[in-house]
C-alpha positions as a Python dict, from the first residue, in 0.01 Angstrom:
ca = {
    (1, 'M'): (0, 0, 0),
    (2, 'F'): (122, -9, -357),
    (3, 'P'): (347, -232, -566),
    (4, 'K'): (697, -87, -594),
    (5, 'N'): (846, -337, -837),
    (6, 'A'): (675, -179, -1134),
    (7, 'W'): (710, 100, -1389),
    (8, 'Y'): (521, 419, -1308),
    (9, 'V'): (489, 738, -1509),
    (10, 'A'): (693, 993, -1315),
    (11, 'C'): (666, 1303, -1533),
    (12, 'T'): (657, 1430, -1889),
    (13, 'P'): (973, 1539, -2074),
    (14, 'D'): (878, 1907, -2069),
    (15, 'E'): (882, 1903, -1688),
    (16, 'I'): (1260, 1848, -1684),
    (17, 'D'): (1358, 2050, -1992),
    (18, 'S'): (1479, 2358, -1805),
    (19, 'K'): (1563, 2239, -1454),
    (20, 'P'): (1556, 1933, -1224),
    (21, 'L'): (1222, 1811, -1097),
    (22, 'G'): (1164, 1680, -747),
    (23, 'R'): (873, 1439, -714),
    (24, 'M'): (768, 1180, -459),
    (25, 'I'): (678, 845, -616),
    (26, 'C'): (550, 560, -398),
    (27, 'G'): (693, 732, -90),
    (28, 'E'): (1038, 780, -250),
    (29, 'R'): (1169, 1136, -287),
    (30, 'I'): (1331, 1142, -631),
    (31, 'V'): (1491, 1412, -845),
    (32, 'F'): (1465, 1375, -1223),
    (33, 'Y'): (1693, 1559, -1464),
    (34, 'R'): (1875, 1533, -1794),
    (35, 'G'): (2230, 1415, -1742),
    (36, 'H'): (2504, 1332, -1989),
    (37, 'Q'): (2401, 1345, -2356),
    (38, 'G'): (2051, 1449, -2250),
    (39, 'R'): (1967, 1112, -2099),
    (40, 'V'): (1720, 1115, -1812),
    (41, 'A'): (1862, 1036, -1468),
    (42, 'A'): (1690, 982, -1134),
    (43, 'V'): (1847, 977, -786),
    (44, 'E'): (1736, 1039, -430),
    (45, 'D'): (1634, 1400, -384),
    (46, 'F'): (1870, 1441, -90),
    (47, 'C'): (2210, 1606, -69),
    (48, 'P'): (2441, 1392, 150),
    (49, 'H'): (2613, 1707, 280),
    (50, 'R'): (2331, 1884, 466),
    (51, 'G'): (2017, 1713, 343),
    (52, 'A'): (1900, 1985, 106),
    (53, 'P'): (1675, 1880, -186),
    (54, 'L'): (1894, 1832, -491),
    (55, 'S'): (1596, 1932, -702),
    (56, 'L'): (1660, 2292, -595),
    (57, 'G'): (1993, 2282, -777),
    (58, 'Y'): (2087, 2280, -1144),
    (59, 'V'): (2253, 2064, -1408),
    (60, 'E'): (2607, 2139, -1525),
    (61, 'D'): (2814, 1923, -1760),
    (62, 'G'): (2566, 1638, -1716),
    (63, 'N'): (2594, 1636, -1336),
    (64, 'L'): (2352, 1760, -1073),
    (65, 'V'): (2479, 2054, -864),
    (66, 'C'): (2326, 2111, -521),
    (67, 'G'): (2184, 2461, -494),
    (68, 'Y'): (2289, 2494, -128),
    (69, 'H'): (2669, 2444, -114),
    (70, 'G'): (2759, 2331, -466),
    (71, 'L'): (2806, 1958, -410),
    (72, 'V'): (2819, 1784, -750),
    (73, 'M'): (2628, 1457, -785),
    (74, 'G'): (2683, 1211, -1071),
    (75, 'C'): (2402, 1032, -1253),
    (76, 'D'): (2504, 710, -1076),
    (77, 'G'): (2439, 865, -735),
    (78, 'S'): (2807, 914, -646),
    (79, 'V'): (2950, 1245, -527),
    (80, 'V'): (3180, 1387, -794),
    (81, 'S'): (3316, 1700, -627),
    (82, 'M'): (3248, 1994, -399),
    (83, 'P'): (3415, 2337, -399),
    (84, 'G'): (3718, 2340, -165),
    (85, 'Q'): (3633, 2001, -15),
    (86, 'R'): (3750, 1643, -39),
    (87, 'V'): (3456, 1419, -118),
    (88, 'R'): (3621, 1077, -120),
    (89, 'G'): (3418, 848, 104),
    (90, 'F'): (3094, 1044, 71),
    (91, 'P'): (2799, 798, 64),
    (92, 'C'): (2626, 735, -266),
    (93, 'N'): (2265, 826, -320),
    (94, 'K'): (2016, 566, -432),
    (95, 'R'): (1982, 559, -808),
    (96, 'F'): (1652, 473, -975),
    (97, 'A'): (1598, 295, -1305),
    (98, 'V'): (1437, 544, -1542),
    (99, 'E'): (1328, 529, -1906),
    (100, 'E'): (1200, 786, -2152),
    (101, 'R'): (940, 629, -2377),
    (102, 'Y'): (608, 710, -2546),
    (103, 'G'): (627, 1074, -2443),
    (104, 'F'): (661, 997, -2071),
    (105, 'I'): (939, 946, -1816),
    (106, 'W'): (897, 610, -1639),
    (107, 'V'): (1056, 516, -1307),
    (108, 'W'): (1096, 191, -1111),
    (109, 'P'): (1082, 274, -737),
    (110, 'G'): (1138, -81, -606),
    (111, 'D'): (1417, -338, -630),
    (112, 'Q'): (1646, -192, -894),
    (113, 'E'): (1785, -530, -997),
    (114, 'K'): (1437, -630, -1114),
    (115, 'A'): (1382, -326, -1337),
    (116, 'D'): (1341, -452, -1694),
    (117, 'P'): (1263, -180, -1953),
    (118, 'A'): (1108, -446, -2176),
    (119, 'S'): (822, -478, -1927),
    (120, 'I'): (697, -123, -1990),
    (121, 'H'): (354, -152, -2148),
    (122, 'H'): (360, -105, -2524),
    (123, 'L'): (149, 194, -2630),
    (124, 'E'): (72, 151, -2998),
    (125, 'W'): (-103, 487, -3025),
    (126, 'A'): (206, 670, -2899),
    (127, 'D'): (425, 521, -3173),
    (128, 'S'): (204, 587, -3474),
    (129, 'P'): (150, 903, -3682),
    (130, 'D'): (-206, 781, -3736),
    (131, 'W'): (-291, 883, -3381),
    (132, 'A'): (-303, 1216, -3199),
    (133, 'Y'): (-268, 1262, -2823),
    (134, 'G'): (-336, 1543, -2581),
    (135, 'G'): (-333, 1527, -2202),
    (136, 'G'): (-235, 1677, -1871),
    (137, 'L'): (-150, 1616, -1506),
    (138, 'F'): (-347, 1653, -1184),
    (139, 'H'): (-226, 1615, -826),
    (140, 'I'): (-510, 1460, -626),
    (141, 'G'): (-536, 1389, -254),
    (142, 'C'): (-669, 1034, -265),
    (143, 'D'): (-560, 671, -246),
    (144, 'Y'): (-459, 553, -595),
    (145, 'R'): (-706, 265, -564),
    (146, 'L'): (-997, 508, -538),
    (147, 'M'): (-903, 646, -879),
    (148, 'I'): (-884, 293, -1020),
    (149, 'D'): (-1231, 224, -876),
    (150, 'N'): (-1354, 545, -1038),
    (151, 'L'): (-1222, 454, -1381),
    (152, 'M'): (-1330, 90, -1376),
    (153, 'D'): (-1692, 185, -1297),
    (154, 'L'): (-1813, 465, -1523),
    (155, 'T'): (-2164, 464, -1375),
    (156, 'H'): (-2067, 787, -1198),
    (157, 'E'): (-2060, 970, -1533),
    (158, 'T'): (-2437, 1009, -1518),
    (159, 'Y'): (-2406, 1213, -1200),
    (160, 'V'): (-2057, 1367, -1180),
    (161, 'H'): (-2033, 1451, -1552),
    (162, 'A'): (-2398, 1520, -1633),
    (163, 'S'): (-2319, 1819, -1858),
    (164, 'S'): (-2053, 1652, -2074),
    (165, 'I'): (-2039, 1272, -2105),
    (166, 'G'): (-2306, 1154, -1863),
    (167, 'Q'): (-2648, 1017, -1961),
    (168, 'K'): (-2910, 795, -1799),
    (169, 'E'): (-2852, 519, -2053),
    (170, 'I'): (-2522, 442, -1877),
    (171, 'D'): (-2718, 337, -1567),
    (172, 'E'): (-2941, 119, -1779),
    (173, 'A'): (-2661, -75, -1954),
    (174, 'A'): (-2522, -352, -1733),
    (175, 'P'): (-2140, -372, -1738),
    (176, 'K'): (-1959, -701, -1793),
    (177, 'T'): (-1629, -767, -1613),
    (178, 'T'): (-1372, -1029, -1709),
    (179, 'V'): (-1025, -1115, -1580),
    (180, 'D'): (-741, -1243, -1795),
    (181, 'G'): (-421, -1291, -1594),
    (182, 'D'): (-336, -949, -1450),
    (183, 'T'): (-572, -761, -1682),
    (184, 'V'): (-925, -667, -1575),
    (185, 'T'): (-1174, -553, -1839),
    (186, 'T'): (-1512, -395, -1777),
    (187, 'A'): (-1721, -332, -2088),
    (188, 'R'): (-2047, -146, -2135),
    (189, 'H'): (-2235, -103, -2465),
    (190, 'M'): (-2534, 124, -2533),
    (191, 'E'): (-2737, 108, -2854),
    (192, 'N'): (-2954, 356, -3040),
    (193, 'I'): (-2914, 649, -2802),
    (194, 'M'): (-2839, 1019, -2851),
    (195, 'A'): (-2479, 1128, -2799),
    (196, 'P'): (-2402, 1352, -2496),
    (197, 'P'): (-2237, 1694, -2554),
    (198, 'F'): (-1874, 1580, -2552),
    (199, 'W'): (-1940, 1308, -2807),
    (200, 'Q'): (-2147, 1542, -3022),
    (201, 'M'): (-1835, 1757, -3044),
    (202, 'A'): (-1623, 1452, -3131),
    (203, 'L'): (-1866, 1350, -3408),
    (204, 'R'): (-1844, 1698, -3559),
    (205, 'G'): (-1465, 1668, -3535),
    (206, 'N'): (-1486, 1365, -3764),
    (207, 'N'): (-1727, 1543, -4000),
    (208, 'L'): (-2022, 1332, -3884),
    (209, 'A'): (-2376, 1435, -3796),
    (210, 'D'): (-2420, 1487, -3422),
    (211, 'D'): (-2801, 1484, -3407),
    (212, 'V'): (-2875, 1123, -3503),
    (213, 'P'): (-2893, 809, -3285),
    (214, 'V'): (-2563, 641, -3205),
    (215, 'D'): (-2424, 327, -3050),
    (216, 'R'): (-2183, 398, -2764),
    (217, 'W'): (-1918, 186, -2593),
    (218, 'Q'): (-1689, 203, -2290),
    (219, 'I'): (-1425, -69, -2250),
    (220, 'C'): (-1210, -16, -1941),
    (221, 'R'): (-886, -215, -1906),
    (222, 'F'): (-682, -218, -1587),
    (223, 'S'): (-325, -347, -1585),
    (224, 'P'): (-78, -330, -1297),
    (225, 'P'): (48, -138, -1126),
    (226, 'S'): (-218, 130, -1187),
    (227, 'H'): (-280, 188, -1556),
    (228, 'V'): (-634, 215, -1692),
    (229, 'L'): (-684, 251, -2068),
    (230, 'I'): (-1043, 299, -2179),
    (231, 'E'): (-1168, 246, -2533),
    (232, 'V'): (-1457, 488, -2580),
    (233, 'G'): (-1657, 608, -2874),
    (234, 'V'): (-1982, 647, -3062),
    (235, 'A'): (-2091, 532, -3408),
    (236, 'H'): (-2396, 620, -3606),
    (237, 'A'): (-2653, 358, -3511),
    (238, 'G'): (-2699, 63, -3743),
    (239, 'H'): (-2340, 50, -3869),
    (240, 'G'): (-2190, -204, -3630),
    (241, 'G'): (-2124, -4, -3313),
    (242, 'Y'): (-1773, -72, -3183),
    (243, 'D'): (-1689, -260, -3504),
    (244, 'A'): (-1825, 10, -3736),
    (245, 'D'): (-1620, 141, -4026),
    (246, 'P'): (-1416, 446, -3912),
    (247, 'K'): (-1613, 670, -4148),
    (248, 'Y'): (-1920, 621, -3928),
    (249, 'K'): (-1769, 671, -3585),
    (250, 'A'): (-1560, 880, -3348),
    (251, 'S'): (-1353, 662, -3117),
    (252, 'S'): (-1063, 719, -2881),
    (253, 'I'): (-858, 574, -2600),
    (254, 'V'): (-879, 749, -2265),
    (255, 'V'): (-532, 725, -2111),
    (256, 'D'): (-504, 708, -1732),
    (257, 'F'): (-166, 659, -1562),
    (258, 'I'): (-212, 675, -1185),
    (259, 'T'): (112, 716, -991),
    (260, 'P'): (97, 698, -610),
    (261, 'E'): (275, 978, -428),
    (262, 'T'): (181, 867, -77),
    (263, 'E'): (-85, 638, 67),
    (264, 'T'): (-341, 917, 19),
    (265, 'S'): (-219, 1122, -278),
    (266, 'I'): (-149, 1060, -645),
    (267, 'W'): (-4, 1206, -962),
    (268, 'Y'): (-271, 1154, -1225),
    (269, 'F'): (-154, 1164, -1587),
    (270, 'W'): (-462, 1183, -1807),
    (271, 'G'): (-518, 1218, -2177),
    (272, 'M'): (-696, 1100, -2487),
    (273, 'A'): (-552, 934, -2797),
    (274, 'R'): (-762, 934, -3114),
    (275, 'S'): (-725, 792, -3463),
    (276, 'F'): (-962, 1025, -3651),
    (277, 'N'): (-829, 1349, -3802),
    (278, 'P'): (-499, 1314, -3611),
    (279, 'Q'): (-345, 1607, -3797),
    (280, 'D'): (-608, 1853, -3668),
    (281, 'Q'): (-425, 2031, -3385),
    (282, 'A'): (-722, 2251, -3304),
    (283, 'L'): (-936, 1942, -3252),
    (284, 'T'): (-668, 1789, -3029),
    (285, 'E'): (-666, 2101, -2812),
    (286, 'S'): (-1046, 2118, -2803),
    (287, 'I'): (-1069, 1755, -2687),
    (288, 'R'): (-787, 1807, -2434),
    (289, 'E'): (-965, 2111, -2290),
    (290, 'G'): (-1296, 1930, -2270),
    (291, 'Q'): (-1143, 1623, -2112),
    (292, 'G'): (-953, 1835, -1862),
    (293, 'K'): (-1281, 1986, -1743),
    (294, 'I'): (-1437, 1641, -1716),
    (295, 'F'): (-1151, 1502, -1505),
    (296, 'S'): (-1145, 1811, -1285),
    (297, 'E'): (-1503, 1724, -1187),
    (298, 'D'): (-1375, 1396, -1041),
    (299, 'L'): (-1113, 1572, -831),
    (300, 'E'): (-1336, 1715, -558),
    (301, 'M'): (-1541, 1395, -532),
    (302, 'L'): (-1231, 1176, -487),
    (303, 'E'): (-1066, 1405, -233),
    (304, 'R'): (-1384, 1437, -29),
    (305, 'Q'): (-1433, 1060, -50),
    (306, 'Q'): (-1078, 1010, 82),
    (307, 'R'): (-1141, 1245, 375),
    (308, 'N'): (-1462, 1060, 459),
    (309, 'L'): (-1286, 723, 456),
    (310, 'L'): (-1015, 855, 688),
    (311, 'A'): (-1278, 1000, 921),
    (312, 'Y'): (-1475, 673, 934),
    (313, 'P'): (-1211, 399, 917),
    (314, 'D'): (-1440, 132, 1062),
    (315, 'R'): (-1724, 174, 815),
    (316, 'T'): (-1778, -117, 576),
    (317, 'L'): (-1837, -18, 214),
    (318, 'L'): (-2093, -193, -3),
    (319, 'K'): (-1982, -390, -308),
    (320, 'L'): (-2230, -401, -596),
    (321, 'N'): (-2215, -558, -941),
    (322, 'I'): (-2098, -226, -1088),
    (323, 'D'): (-1793, -240, -858),
    (324, 'A'): (-1663, -568, -1003),
    (325, 'G'): (-1386, -406, -1208),
    (326, 'G'): (-1238, -222, -914),
    (327, 'V'): (-1277, -521, -684),
    (328, 'Q'): (-1090, -749, -925),
    (329, 'A'): (-817, -489, -977),
    (330, 'R'): (-767, -467, -600),
    (331, 'K'): (-733, -845, -577),
    (332, 'I'): (-450, -834, -830),
    (333, 'L'): (-282, -548, -645),
    (334, 'D'): (-311, -730, -311),
    (335, 'R'): (-146, -1036, -465),
    (336, 'L'): (141, -836, -614),
    (337, 'I'): (201, -644, -291),
    (338, 'A'): (201, -967, -88),
    (339, 'A'): (450, -1123, -330),
    (340, 'E'): (689, -831, -284),
    (341, 'S'): (694, -883, 92),
    (342, 'E'): (792, -1249, 58),
    (343, 'P'): (1167, -1315, 79),
    (344, 'D'): (1332, -1444, -235),
    (345, 'V'): (1407, -1813, -196),
    (346, 'V'): (1755, -1908, -314),
    (347, 'P'): (1781, -2278, -405),
    (348, 'V'): (2032, -2463, -189),
    (349, 'K'): (2271, -2684, -382),
    (350, 'I'): (2363, -2995, -185),
    (351, 'V'): (2704, -3131, -265),
    (352, 'G'): (2792, -3491, -176),
    (353, 'G'): (2602, -3638, 113),
    (354, 'G'): (2509, -3981, 234),
    (355, 'A'): (2323, -4154, 509),
    (356, 'A'): (2448, -4073, 855),
}
């Protein structure tokens, strides 16, 4: 199960630049496209005439034209016209609240009356020229909560990412998990260690020596419905670690937007935002390429884990101290999902009255 009264990243703008995009989000089949004046629109990916996917059509004069028989759908989900046919009385398609912000297209798959654009998480790094960002998209066959577990416990880096960001010192540094409202934070700090290959490359990218001891940090923050932003970095040892002056460190924010497709599949929007040498496009591409390889290493593990869990539904999984971040995130999700299933209570106004 997943919360539906929430903003999820649905796609990136380039995915709808040339044609409509059909994508399932939280079990809802939705078509995204640019309607009137280039504004993003999102409606059910279903033609009311014969059930064809509207995403196989095209956009004309700001409307969506079905690629099967030419039915024209408006951005509000109403049928506008159809060649040689009267369309008055045709049922409207469901329309979804959608916003373009921070370089992403966001959608609200739940109760449309509750969709408030102001509740989209503010991403400071996406609004500032002092930051650079590069990322990508993976489709992964796993429960979205397994990816949250994966990102809130980075112990696996030692084993899954041994050639890039993993090192034994991660195992040796105990993580600390805290909860503040709907935000879960798991932090891990390592001091006076050697940087692994990926971070050696990042140090060189900030014109820093890569062969001296460093302090390293990983601060994972979960916020609903399924966003995990991770402050990561290294600083030359003895200069304050996380709080070191920027001239001594290479630090970034790992961006993870996990959008459920079904109960056992996700759209995973990944990337890294950095505040050192933001104008260096070659460095941005180098980091994006390296990070893409790292995340691709998670893909097989998560999909095989999902298949195992489906094959052994009665097995009880162990919960260790390193799992605290994922466990706390799941508690928040369970609470939000339960709240959505409760009927809204409308206060009853009693007029008049008296003892009978």
